[in-house]
Z-matrix of the N, CA and C atoms (Angstrom, degrees):
N
C 1 1.465
C 2 1.531 1 109.63
N 3 1.330 2 115.57 1 129.36
C 4 1.463 3 120.05 2 177.40
C 5 1.532 4 109.64 3 -97.77
N 6 1.333 5 115.24 4 138.47
C 7 1.459 6 120.70 5 177.72
C 8 1.525 7 109.75 6 -81.88
N 9 1.333 8 115.60 7 123.03
C 10 1.468 9 121.22 8 -178.86
C 11 1.524 10 109.60 9 -113.66
N 12 1.317 11 115.97 10 115.45
C 13 1.460 12 121.80 11 177.44
C 14 1.525 13 108.87 12 -80.53
N 15 1.329 14 116.52 13 125.16
C 16 1.465 15 121.63 14 -179.31
C 17 1.527 16 109.19 15 -109.42
N 18 1.324 17 116.41 16 108.24
C 19 1.459 18 121.84 17 173.84
C 20 1.526 19 108.03 18 -85.23
N 21 1.322 20 116.47 19 129.46
C 22 1.463 21 119.99 20 -173.70
C 23 1.513 22 111.69 21 91.09
N 24 1.330 23 116.25 22 24.27
C 25 1.468 24 121.33 23 -174.07
C 26 1.523 25 113.59 24 -63.73
N 27 1.325 26 117.41 25 -23.27
C 28 1.472 27 119.78 26 -178.83
C 29 1.528 28 112.75 27 -89.56
N 30 1.334 29 117.22 28 -5.01
C 31 1.460 30 120.54 29 177.97
C 32 1.518 31 111.57 30 -78.61
N 33 1.319 32 116.26 31 171.12
C 34 1.474 33 121.14 32 -177.65
C 35 1.520 34 111.64 33 -59.50
N 36 1.318 35 116.72 34 -51.11
C 37 1.460 36 120.46 35 179.38
C 38 1.525 37 110.45 36 -70.82
N 39 1.313 38 116.67 37 -39.57
C 40 1.455 39 120.88 38 -179.37
C 41 1.518 40 113.15 39 -59.03
N 42 1.316 41 116.70 40 -41.18
C 43 1.468 42 120.40 41 178.35
C 44 1.529 43 110.82 42 -62.61
N 45 1.326 44 116.37 43 -39.29
C 46 1.468 45 120.39 44 178.10
C 47 1.528 46 110.78 45 -64.10
N 48 1.328 47 116.17 46 -39.92
C 49 1.461 48 120.76 47 178.75
C 50 1.521 49 110.42 48 -62.86
N 51 1.332 50 116.26 49 -46.36
C 52 1.468 51 120.84 50 178.79
C 53 1.529 52 110.35 51 -59.06
N 54 1.333 53 116.63 52 -44.05
C 55 1.473 54 120.57 53 -179.79
C 56 1.531 55 111.19 54 -61.52
N 57 1.326 56 116.65 55 -43.69
C 58 1.471 57 120.53 56 179.80
C 59 1.529 58 111.32 57 -64.71
N 60 1.323 59 116.32 58 -40.78
C 61 1.461 60 119.95 59 178.92
C 62 1.519 61 111.18 60 -66.80
N 63 1.327 62 115.61 61 -35.21
C 64 1.466 63 120.17 62 178.80
C 65 1.534 64 110.92 63 -63.00
N 66 1.329 65 116.15 64 -33.78
C 67 1.459 66 121.33 65 -179.83
C 68 1.532 67 112.39 66 -81.68
N 69 1.327 68 116.65 67 -13.31
C 70 1.462 69 121.01 68 -173.45
C 71 1.524 70 111.72 69 -74.93
N 72 1.306 71 115.25 70 149.37
C 73 1.465 72 120.59 71 174.44
C 74 1.527 73 111.73 72 -91.81
N 75 1.331 74 115.87 73 -2.31
C 76 1.461 75 120.59 74 -177.20
C 77 1.528 76 113.47 75 -108.78
N 78 1.338 77 116.04 76 -28.41
C 79 1.465 78 120.44 77 -170.39
C 80 1.528 79 112.52 78 -125.38
N 81 1.323 80 113.96 79 149.44
C 82 1.464 81 122.01 80 175.05
C 83 1.528 82 107.54 81 -119.28
N 84 1.348 83 118.60 82 117.85
C 85 1.460 84 119.09 83 -178.69
C 86 1.521 85 112.76 84 -73.90
N 87 1.326 86 115.49 85 144.39
C 88 1.459 87 122.19 86 169.90
C 89 1.525 88 105.65 87 -124.91
N 90 1.317 89 116.35 88 107.30
C 91 1.470 90 121.46 89 -175.08
C 92 1.527 91 110.03 90 -80.48
N 93 1.316 92 116.00 91 120.79
C 94 1.464 93 120.98 92 177.09
C 95 1.530 94 108.76 93 -89.39
N 96 1.336 95 115.84 94 121.59
C 97 1.466 96 121.26 95 -177.35
C 98 1.525 97 109.56 96 -125.44
N 99 1.326 98 114.85 97 156.48
C 100 1.468 99 120.29 98 -176.80
C 101 1.521 100 113.13 99 -89.05
N 102 1.344 101 117.21 100 -31.08
C 103 1.460 102 120.45 101 -173.93
C 104 1.523 103 111.30 102 -128.94
N 105 1.304 104 116.15 103 154.60
C 106 1.466 105 122.12 104 -178.96
C 107 1.530 106 111.81 105 -57.27
N 108 1.342 107 116.33 106 -39.34
C 109 1.470 108 118.79 107 -175.19
C 110 1.529 109 112.83 108 -72.51
N 111 1.337 110 117.32 109 -10.07
C 112 1.471 111 119.97 110 175.61
C 113 1.529 112 112.34 111 -83.74
N 114 1.323 113 116.73 112 -10.86
C 115 1.470 114 120.24 113 -177.28
C 116 1.521 115 112.79 114 -69.07
N 117 1.336 116 116.31 115 -37.17
C 118 1.470 117 121.25 116 -168.99
C 119 1.526 118 112.92 117 -57.59
N 120 1.345 119 117.16 118 -40.09
C 121 1.472 120 120.62 119 -176.73
C 122 1.520 121 111.88 120 -61.03
N 123 1.323 122 116.71 121 -25.51
C 124 1.466 123 120.92 122 178.64
C 125 1.529 124 111.60 123 -96.00
N 126 1.321 125 115.97 124 -45.34
C 127 1.461 126 119.71 125 -175.27
C 128 1.531 127 112.21 126 -65.34
N 129 1.342 128 116.41 127 -27.39
C 130 1.467 129 119.72 128 177.40
C 131 1.531 130 111.16 129 -66.47
N 132 1.327 131 116.73 130 -16.44
C 133 1.469 132 122.10 131 178.99
C 134 1.528 133 111.23 132 -111.88
N 135 1.327 134 115.51 133 19.96
C 136 1.469 135 121.42 134 179.02
C 137 1.520 136 113.49 135 60.23
N 138 1.336 137 115.35 136 34.87
C 139 1.465 138 120.73 137 174.73
C 140 1.532 139 107.97 138 -102.64
N 141 1.312 140 115.92 139 128.92
C 142 1.464 141 120.44 140 -179.24
C 143 1.535 142 110.01 141 -64.95
N 144 1.318 143 114.89 142 147.59
C 145 1.464 144 120.21 143 175.51
C 146 1.524 145 109.59 144 -130.83
N 147 1.322 146 114.81 145 159.74
C 148 1.457 147 120.96 146 173.43
C 149 1.527 148 106.99 147 -142.96
N 150 1.311 149 115.68 148 141.41
C 151 1.463 150 121.55 149 -175.42
C 152 1.526 151 109.58 150 -95.67
N 153 1.329 152 116.45 151 119.10
C 154 1.469 153 121.20 152 177.87
C 155 1.519 154 109.03 153 -162.14
N 156 1.319 155 115.84 154 148.11
C 157 1.461 156 122.67 155 -177.93
C 158 1.520 157 108.50 156 -119.58
N 159 1.325 158 116.55 157 128.05
C 160 1.461 159 121.10 158 -177.90
C 161 1.528 160 113.44 159 -62.68
N 162 1.330 161 116.47 160 -18.42
C 163 1.463 162 119.45 161 177.44
C 164 1.529 163 111.91 162 -89.49
N 165 1.330 164 115.92 163 -3.00
C 166 1.463 165 121.15 164 179.65
C 167 1.529 166 109.13 165 -120.14
N 168 1.326 167 116.21 166 -162.90
C 169 1.462 168 121.67 167 177.05
C 170 1.529 169 109.40 168 -75.59
N 171 1.326 170 117.62 169 130.29
C 172 1.471 171 120.50 170 -176.38
C 173 1.532 172 112.96 171 -110.37
N 174 1.318 173 117.27 172 2.90
C 175 1.463 174 119.49 173 -172.46
C 176 1.529 175 112.80 174 -61.32
N 177 1.324 176 117.61 175 -30.27
C 178 1.470 177 120.47 176 -178.18
C 179 1.525 178 112.28 177 -66.15
N 180 1.326 179 117.71 178 -16.28
C 181 1.469 180 121.55 179 -178.30
C 182 1.526 181 112.66 180 -78.46
N 183 1.323 182 117.40 181 -9.20
C 184 1.465 183 120.35 182 -168.23
C 185 1.524 184 115.15 183 -100.48
N 186 1.306 185 116.93 184 17.65
C 187 1.461 186 120.03 185 177.60
C 188 1.539 187 110.32 186 -70.18
N 189 1.329 188 116.60 187 119.53
C 190 1.476 189 122.09 188 178.69
C 191 1.532 190 113.51 189 60.59
N 192 1.325 191 116.64 190 35.54
C 193 1.469 192 121.18 191 177.97
C 194 1.532 193 109.42 192 -98.80
N 195 1.331 194 115.54 193 130.20
C 196 1.467 195 120.74 194 179.95
C 197 1.522 196 112.85 195 -96.09
N 198 1.336 197 116.24 196 -38.16
C 199 1.464 198 120.83 197 -177.21
C 200 1.534 199 109.65 198 -144.15
N 201 1.319 200 116.00 199 163.65
C 202 1.466 201 121.43 200 -176.70
C 203 1.524 202 110.00 201 -133.62
N 204 1.337 203 115.52 202 139.07
C 205 1.467 204 121.22 203 165.37
C 206 1.522 205 107.18 204 -116.45
N 207 1.325 206 116.62 205 121.26
C 208 1.463 207 120.88 206 176.85
C 209 1.525 208 108.14 207 -99.74
N 210 1.337 209 115.03 208 103.96
C 211 1.466 210 120.60 209 179.65
C 212 1.526 211 110.57 210 -123.85
N 213 1.322 212 115.56 211 22.55
C 214 1.463 213 120.38 212 -178.80
C 215 1.515 214 110.72 213 -81.70
N 216 1.321 215 116.01 214 155.02
C 217 1.458 216 121.80 215 176.37
C 218 1.512 217 110.34 216 -160.23
N 219 1.308 218 115.07 217 149.12
C 220 1.468 219 119.87 218 -177.74
C 221 1.516 220 112.27 219 -89.82
N 222 1.328 221 116.97 220 -3.60
C 223 1.466 222 118.87 221 -176.18
C 224 1.516 223 112.42 222 66.78
N 225 1.332 224 115.64 223 25.54
C 226 1.461 225 120.47 224 177.79
C 227 1.510 226 114.33 225 86.94
N 228 1.336 227 117.58 226 -1.59
C 229 1.473 228 119.99 227 -175.92
C 230 1.522 229 112.92 228 -85.69
N 231 1.330 230 116.67 229 -38.19
C 232 1.465 231 121.17 230 -176.97
C 233 1.526 232 109.04 231 -137.14
N 234 1.311 233 115.69 232 63.16
C 235 1.461 234 118.53 233 -171.83
C 236 1.528 235 112.78 234 -65.49
N 237 1.325 236 117.41 235 -36.73
C 238 1.463 237 119.73 236 179.30
C 239 1.523 238 110.18 237 -73.83
N 240 1.332 239 116.81 238 -46.14
C 241 1.462 240 120.97 239 -175.93
C 242 1.528 241 112.35 240 -66.20
N 243 1.332 242 117.11 241 -41.55
C 244 1.473 243 121.04 242 -173.50
C 245 1.525 244 112.00 243 -101.64
N 246 1.337 245 116.71 244 -61.20
C 247 1.466 246 120.95 245 -173.43
C 248 1.531 247 111.99 246 -64.84
N 249 1.316 248 116.52 247 -33.21
C 250 1.471 249 119.36 248 179.87
C 251 1.533 250 111.54 249 -98.51
N 252 1.330 251 117.12 250 -67.40
C 253 1.458 252 119.81 251 -172.70
C 254 1.521 253 112.71 252 -69.59
N 255 1.329 254 116.59 253 -35.51
C 256 1.464 255 119.90 254 176.68
C 257 1.515 256 110.85 255 -62.11
N 258 1.326 257 115.76 256 -42.64
C 259 1.469 258 120.45 257 177.37
C 260 1.526 259 110.87 258 -63.61
N 261 1.326 260 116.49 259 -42.30
C 262 1.470 261 120.01 260 179.64
C 263 1.528 262 111.23 261 -61.67
N 264 1.324 263 116.35 262 -40.94
C 265 1.478 264 120.04 263 177.42
C 266 1.526 265 111.03 264 -60.54
N 267 1.330 266 115.76 265 -42.67
C 268 1.464 267 120.10 266 179.31
C 269 1.532 268 111.25 267 -64.04
N 270 1.323 269 116.05 268 -40.78
C 271 1.467 270 121.22 269 178.94
C 272 1.522 271 110.22 270 -63.43
N 273 1.330 272 116.91 271 -45.81
C 274 1.467 273 120.88 272 -179.64
C 275 1.524 274 111.10 273 -63.63
N 276 1.328 275 116.52 274 -43.44
C 277 1.467 276 120.27 275 179.31
C 278 1.522 277 110.54 276 -65.50
N 279 1.324 278 116.51 277 -38.75
C 280 1.470 279 120.62 278 177.57
C 281 1.528 280 110.53 279 -62.54
N 282 1.333 281 116.45 280 -42.36
C 283 1.462 282 121.04 281 178.41
C 284 1.517 283 111.00 282 -62.11
N 285 1.325 284 116.55 283 -43.90
C 286 1.465 285 121.51 284 -177.37
C 287 1.523 286 112.59 285 -70.06
N 288 1.335 287 116.39 286 -19.08
C 289 1.460 288 120.65 287 -177.96
C 290 1.526 289 112.93 288 -110.68
N 291 1.329 290 114.71 289 17.38
C 292 1.479 291 120.80 290 173.92
C 293 1.531 292 113.32 291 54.62
N 294 1.327 293 115.95 292 41.89
C 295 1.463 294 120.93 293 176.30
C 296 1.528 295 109.09 294 -66.23
N 297 1.320 296 116.48 295 140.70
C 298 1.468 297 121.46 296 -173.02
C 299 1.527 298 114.02 297 -78.91
N 300 1.335 299 116.58 298 -28.22
C 301 1.465 300 118.91 299 -178.95
C 302 1.519 301 109.59 300 -159.05
N 303 1.330 302 115.67 301 142.63
C 304 1.461 303 122.41 302 -179.97
C 305 1.532 304 107.52 303 -124.78
N 306 1.325 305 116.30 304 115.90
C 307 1.463 306 121.73 305 -179.57
C 308 1.530 307 108.85 306 -103.81
N 309 1.314 308 115.97 307 120.83
C 310 1.465 309 121.93 308 -175.36
C 311 1.528 310 110.89 309 -108.66
N 312 1.337 311 115.76 310 124.24
C 313 1.459 312 120.47 311 169.38
C 314 1.519 313 107.57 312 -84.46
N 315 1.318 314 115.51 313 107.20
C 316 1.455 315 121.57 314 -178.63
C 317 1.530 316 108.97 315 -106.23
N 318 1.313 317 117.20 316 -143.74
C 319 1.460 318 120.78 317 -178.69
C 320 1.517 319 110.06 318 -157.34
N 321 1.316 320 115.52 319 145.76
C 322 1.466 321 118.64 320 170.27
C 323 1.519 322 108.53 321 -57.53
N 324 1.313 323 116.41 322 139.91
C 325 1.457 324 120.90 323 -178.07
C 326 1.515 325 112.98 324 97.80
N 327 1.354 326 116.92 325 -13.21
C 328 1.461 327 120.31 326 -178.91
C 329 1.526 328 111.96 327 -71.25
N 330 1.328 329 116.97 328 -16.47
C 331 1.459 330 119.70 329 177.60
C 332 1.526 331 112.36 330 -77.14
N 333 1.351 332 116.37 331 -23.95
C 334 1.465 333 120.27 332 -177.95
C 335 1.529 334 109.93 333 -144.65
N 336 1.333 335 117.55 334 67.26
C 337 1.470 336 120.22 335 -175.79
C 338 1.523 337 113.67 336 -63.74
N 339 1.330 338 116.73 337 -24.95
C 340 1.465 339 120.18 338 -179.89
C 341 1.525 340 112.10 339 -66.92
N 342 1.341 341 116.75 340 -19.09
C 343 1.464 342 120.25 341 -179.53
C 344 1.525 343 112.92 342 -92.65
N 345 1.316 344 116.91 343 -3.17
C 346 1.462 345 120.60 344 -175.62
C 347 1.529 346 111.75 345 -73.84
N 348 1.331 347 115.53 346 144.80
C 349 1.460 348 120.92 347 176.51
C 350 1.523 349 111.24 348 -85.28
N 351 1.335 350 115.32 349 -35.49
C 352 1.470 351 119.48 350 177.94
C 353 1.529 352 109.04 351 -138.22
N 354 1.316 353 116.23 352 173.46
C 355 1.470 354 122.59 353 -177.72
C 356 1.527 355 112.47 354 56.67
N 357 1.323 356 115.61 355 28.12
C 358 1.467 357 118.58 356 -174.08
C 359 1.524 358 112.08 357 -61.91
N 360 1.340 359 118.19 358 -42.00
C 361 1.469 360 121.00 359 179.71
C 362 1.521 361 110.93 360 -62.53
N 363 1.321 362 115.77 361 -42.03
C 364 1.468 363 121.04 362 179.02
C 365 1.529 364 110.75 363 -62.99
N 366 1.323 365 116.44 364 -46.08
C 367 1.462 366 120.61 365 -177.70
C 368 1.526 367 111.94 366 -67.86
N 369 1.329 368 116.77 367 -32.99
C 370 1.473 369 118.91 368 174.69
C 371 1.529 370 109.96 369 -65.92
N 372 1.329 371 116.46 370 -40.53
C 373 1.468 372 120.40 371 178.87
C 374 1.522 373 110.34 372 -62.08
N 375 1.339 374 116.15 373 -44.81
C 376 1.465 375 119.95 374 179.01
C 377 1.533 376 110.64 375 -65.83
N 378 1.314 377 115.96 376 -40.29
C 379 1.470 378 120.91 377 177.95
C 380 1.527 379 110.91 378 -58.44
N 381 1.328 380 115.82 379 -48.43
C 382 1.467 381 120.13 380 -177.52
C 383 1.531 382 111.38 381 -64.86
N 384 1.335 383 116.33 382 -37.64
C 385 1.466 384 120.20 383 177.33
C 386 1.529 385 110.36 384 -65.93
N 387 1.325 386 116.30 385 -44.14
C 388 1.470 387 120.75 386 179.48
C 389 1.527 388 111.02 387 -61.23
N 390 1.323 389 116.64 388 -43.13
C 391 1.465 390 120.61 389 -179.47
C 392 1.529 391 110.70 390 -64.23
N 393 1.319 392 116.25 391 -38.71
C 394 1.462 393 120.69 392 178.51
C 395 1.530 394 110.20 393 -62.15
N 396 1.316 395 115.87 394 -40.69
C 397 1.465 396 120.64 395 178.96
C 398 1.527 397 110.82 396 -66.71
N 399 1.332 398 116.59 397 -43.38
C 400 1.462 399 120.37 398 -179.69
C 401 1.534 400 111.75 399 -61.56
N 402 1.325 401 116.31 400 -33.88
C 403 1.467 402 120.82 401 -177.64
C 404 1.527 403 112.39 402 -83.29
N 405 1.318 404 116.79 403 -12.03
C 406 1.461 405 120.52 404 178.64
C 407 1.527 406 109.84 405 -73.96
N 408 1.313 407 115.77 406 173.24
C 409 1.468 408 120.46 407 177.37
C 410 1.532 409 111.70 408 -89.54
N 411 1.311 410 116.79 409 5.19
C 412 1.467 411 121.43 410 -175.25
C 413 1.528 412 112.11 411 -76.24
N 414 1.319 413 115.44 412 149.98
C 415 1.461 414 120.34 413 163.16
C 416 1.529 415 106.27 414 -75.66
N 417 1.321 416 117.87 415 138.05
C 418 1.469 417 119.73 416 -173.87
C 419 1.518 418 111.55 417 -146.37
N 420 1.338 419 113.47 418 160.11
C 421 1.462 420 122.15 419 163.42
C 422 1.516 421 106.51 420 -133.74
N 423 1.330 422 116.54 421 128.94
C 424 1.468 423 121.87 422 176.79
C 425 1.524 424 107.54 423 -111.45
N 426 1.331 425 115.58 424 118.62
C 427 1.465 426 122.10 425 -176.36
C 428 1.523 427 108.76 426 -107.93
N 429 1.328 428 116.39 427 124.82
C 430 1.469 429 121.55 428 -176.71
C 431 1.529 430 110.37 429 -119.62
N 432 1.330 431 116.59 430 87.84
C 433 1.462 432 119.44 431 179.81
C 434 1.525 433 112.25 432 -78.78
N 435 1.337 434 114.62 433 161.67
C 436 1.452 435 120.15 434 170.62
C 437 1.527 436 109.88 435 -75.35
N 438 1.318 437 116.82 436 -159.77
C 439 1.467 438 120.88 437 -178.39
C 440 1.527 439 110.15 438 -59.58
N 441 1.322 440 116.16 439 131.98
C 442 1.465 441 120.95 440 -177.80
C 443 1.527 442 110.58 441 -87.24
N 444 1.327 443 115.69 442 138.15
C 445 1.465 444 119.56 443 172.12
C 446 1.528 445 109.66 444 -125.53
N 447 1.318 446 115.93 445 171.92
C 448 1.463 447 121.21 446 -176.12
C 449 1.528 448 112.49 447 -104.66
N 450 1.325 449 116.09 448 23.96
C 451 1.458 450 120.06 449 177.97
C 452 1.526 451 110.17 450 -71.07
N 453 1.326 452 115.71 451 168.58
C 454 1.465 453 120.05 452 176.93
C 455 1.521 454 110.56 453 -66.60
N 456 1.323 455 115.19 454 158.20
C 457 1.465 456 120.01 455 177.18
C 458 1.523 457 110.22 456 -61.88
N 459 1.321 458 116.14 457 138.49
C 460 1.468 459 120.95 458 175.16
C 461 1.527 460 110.77 459 -101.19
N 462 1.346 461 116.21 460 -20.89
C 463 1.465 462 123.06 461 -175.94
C 464 1.530 463 112.42 462 65.27
N 465 1.327 464 117.08 463 9.47
C 466 1.466 465 121.58 464 179.99
C 467 1.534 466 109.35 465 -127.23
N 468 1.317 467 115.86 466 128.49
C 469 1.459 468 120.69 467 -176.15
C 470 1.529 469 110.18 468 -140.38
N 471 1.322 470 114.56 469 173.74
C 472 1.461 471 121.31 470 167.03
C 473 1.517 472 106.41 471 -125.09
N 474 1.315 473 116.16 472 134.08
C 475 1.462 474 122.92 473 -179.61
C 476 1.520 475 108.06 474 -127.16
N 477 1.323 476 115.87 475 134.57
C 478 1.456 477 120.09 476 172.15
C 479 1.518 478 108.39 477 -160.58
N 480 1.311 479 116.17 478 167.45
C 481 1.468 480 120.02 479 -178.83
C 482 1.521 481 110.37 480 -62.77
N 483 1.322 482 116.49 481 -42.26
C 484 1.463 483 120.71 482 -179.33
C 485 1.522 484 108.94 483 -144.40
N 486 1.320 485 116.94 484 115.15
C 487 1.466 486 121.30 485 -179.69
C 488 1.521 487 110.86 486 -82.27
N 489 1.306 488 115.40 487 141.62
C 490 1.466 489 120.31 488 178.77
C 491 1.522 490 111.74 489 -87.87
N 492 1.338 491 116.08 490 -28.12
C 493 1.461 492 119.67 491 -175.36
C 494 1.525 493 111.36 492 -103.38
N 495 1.331 494 115.25 493 159.01
C 496 1.466 495 121.28 494 173.09
C 497 1.521 496 108.73 495 -91.57
N 498 1.322 497 115.10 496 165.69
C 499 1.452 498 118.66 497 178.70
C 500 1.513 499 111.38 498 167.58
N 501 1.320 500 114.57 499 -172.88
C 502 1.455 501 121.50 500 -177.73
C 503 1.524 502 110.18 501 -122.13
N 504 1.311 503 114.78 502 170.03
C 505 1.459 504 121.58 503 174.16
C 506 1.523 505 106.80 504 -154.79
N 507 1.317 506 116.71 505 145.73
C 508 1.461 507 119.52 506 -177.36
C 509 1.523 508 110.95 507 -76.60
N 510 1.326 509 115.73 508 146.84
C 511 1.462 510 120.76 509 175.43
C 512 1.526 511 110.52 510 -57.48
N 513 1.333 512 115.65 511 -35.05
C 514 1.467 513 120.33 512 -178.97
C 515 1.529 514 110.82 513 -62.86
N 516 1.323 515 116.82 514 -41.16
C 517 1.463 516 120.13 515 178.07
C 518 1.531 517 111.12 516 -70.40
N 519 1.330 518 116.22 517 -37.30
C 520 1.465 519 119.98 518 177.00
C 521 1.536 520 110.25 519 -62.68
N 522 1.326 521 115.76 520 -43.47
C 523 1.469 522 120.11 521 178.98
C 524 1.534 523 110.80 522 -60.15
N 525 1.331 524 116.07 523 -40.20
C 526 1.471 525 120.47 524 177.25
C 527 1.529 526 110.66 525 -59.80
N 528 1.320 527 116.27 526 -45.97
C 529 1.458 528 120.69 527 -178.52
C 530 1.529 529 110.56 528 -64.57
N 531 1.330 530 116.94 529 -44.51
C 532 1.464 531 120.49 530 -177.98
C 533 1.521 532 112.29 531 -62.08
N 534 1.320 533 117.40 532 -33.95
C 535 1.464 534 119.73 533 178.73
C 536 1.527 535 111.16 534 -79.56
N 537 1.312 536 117.54 535 -35.00
C 538 1.471 537 119.54 536 -178.07
C 539 1.524 538 112.61 537 -71.45
N 540 1.325 539 117.49 538 -32.31
C 541 1.467 540 118.52 539 -179.53
C 542 1.530 541 112.24 540 -76.24
N 543 1.319 542 117.26 541 -3.96
C 544 1.466 543 120.56 542 174.19
C 545 1.527 544 111.87 543 -66.53
N 546 1.315 545 116.99 544 -22.45
C 547 1.464 546 120.18 545 -178.46
C 548 1.533 547 110.17 546 -64.27
N 549 1.319 548 115.25 547 144.54
C 550 1.465 549 121.29 548 -174.46
C 551 1.526 550 113.47 549 -62.64
N 552 1.324 551 117.34 550 -24.75
C 553 1.466 552 119.93 551 -175.03
C 554 1.527 553 113.16 552 -100.12
N 555 1.330 554 116.87 553 15.54
C 556 1.465 555 120.17 554 -174.05
C 557 1.528 556 112.04 555 -126.31
N 558 1.322 557 116.36 556 126.71
C 559 1.473 558 123.86 557 168.08
C 560 1.523 559 113.68 558 51.97
N 561 1.326 560 116.74 559 47.35
C 562 1.458 561 120.60 560 179.57
C 563 1.527 562 111.47 561 -77.35
N 564 1.347 563 115.68 562 133.98
C 565 1.465 564 123.15 563 -178.30
C 566 1.519 565 110.11 564 47.78
N 567 1.319 566 114.98 565 49.60
C 568 1.462 567 122.44 566 -173.18
C 569 1.523 568 110.51 567 -127.34
N 570 1.324 569 114.85 568 144.44
C 571 1.469 570 122.20 569 173.51
C 572 1.519 571 107.31 570 -124.36
N 573 1.334 572 116.87 571 131.86
C 574 1.460 573 118.34 572 176.29
C 575 1.525 574 111.24 573 -147.42
N 576 1.323 575 114.70 574 156.41
C 577 1.459 576 122.35 575 174.65
C 578 1.522 577 108.25 576 -100.68
N 579 1.324 578 116.67 577 154.63
C 580 1.464 579 119.20 578 -179.57
C 581 1.520 580 111.81 579 -148.51
N 582 1.327 581 114.21 580 147.68
C 583 1.456 582 124.09 581 173.36
C 584 1.522 583 107.76 582 -139.51
N 585 1.317 584 115.26 583 170.52
C 586 1.466 585 118.65 584 169.63
C 587 1.525 586 107.79 585 -61.88
N 588 1.344 587 116.08 586 140.43
C 589 1.459 588 119.17 587 -176.58
C 590 1.508 589 112.36 588 -154.31
N 591 1.320 590 115.88 589 -151.86
C 592 1.466 591 121.32 590 -173.75
C 593 1.527 592 113.67 591 -110.87
N 594 1.345 593 117.37 592 -3.59
C 595 1.458 594 120.27 593 -174.64
C 596 1.525 595 111.16 594 -103.15
N 597 1.307 596 117.46 595 133.49
C 598 1.455 597 120.82 596 176.19
C 599 1.529 598 110.08 597 -56.26
N 600 1.326 599 116.40 598 141.86
C 601 1.463 600 120.66 599 -175.30
C 602 1.523 601 111.66 600 -53.33
N 603 1.324 602 117.23 601 -48.38
C 604 1.459 603 120.25 602 -178.92
C 605 1.508 604 112.61 603 -58.56
N 606 1.326 605 116.09 604 -41.89
C 607 1.466 606 121.57 605 179.63
C 608 1.528 607 110.41 606 -67.26
N 609 1.320 608 116.52 607 -42.71
C 610 1.468 609 120.77 608 -179.48
C 611 1.527 610 111.18 609 -61.66
N 612 1.330 611 115.96 610 -37.97
C 613 1.462 612 119.35 611 -177.22
C 614 1.528 613 112.86 612 -76.17
N 615 1.327 614 117.50 613 -15.35
C 616 1.470 615 119.97 614 178.56
C 617 1.528 616 111.91 615 -62.23
N 618 1.330 617 115.48 616 -27.96
C 619 1.466 618 119.74 617 -173.01
C 620 1.516 619 113.90 618 -100.86
N 621 1.327 620 117.92 619 4.23
C 622 1.462 621 119.22 620 -172.51
C 623 1.521 622 113.14 621 -68.18
N 624 1.324 623 118.15 622 -28.90
C 625 1.467 624 119.34 623 -179.30
C 626 1.531 625 111.98 624 -68.68
N 627 1.326 626 116.79 625 -11.53
C 628 1.467 627 120.53 626 -178.85
C 629 1.526 628 112.61 627 -100.90
N 630 1.312 629 116.81 628 4.46
C 631 1.470 630 119.74 629 -178.13
C 632 1.530 631 109.67 630 -72.47
C-alpha cells in the first residue's frame, strides 16, 4: 500500500478522492488538513491525517509519503497564496522527499491564461503551478477538467491533449480520474483535458501516454 497525501482533503472533490483511496487495495489516503478540528471527520473512519497549511511550511506533511494528489483551491479568494504558491510548496517538498508521483488538479484554460475572458487571475495561478511541476524532477500527471458539477458519476469521459468543445464534468468522475492516474503505469509526465463523454474512464486512460 502506498501512502497518498491529499491536499484539499476537506473540499468537495478532495473528500471524494479520500473516499476512493480508502476503498483502494493499492493506496492509503493521508488527509492534509489545516486545523485540528478538521481531523475528526477522517480519524473517526480510520483515515490518517496530517496537519499542514498551504500558506505556511508544508514539509512536515511528507513523512512516509509515496504520492501526492493536489486538489486544493482557494475558491478564488487567495489564488496566488494557495492555488499557485501553495502548490509550488507542495511540489518542492515532494521533490525533496523523493515522492514517486504528483497528480495535479488543474483547469482548462491554464495552458493559455492570457486568452481567458474571466477567471484570469485563477488561471494564471494554475498555469504557474503547472509549469513549476513540469520543470521539477517529479513524475506527474496534470488533469485539466472543464466546468465541475455536482452530478452523480457517469464513469464516461472524453480525454485529449486539447479539447475543442466546452462542457462540464462531474466532480465524482474527476475524483475517479485523479485516483486512477496515481498508478505507476498510467499517464506519466502527461497533461490532458477532460469533459464528460462517451468513453469509460478506464478505457480513456489507456491512451493517455500517447497524448
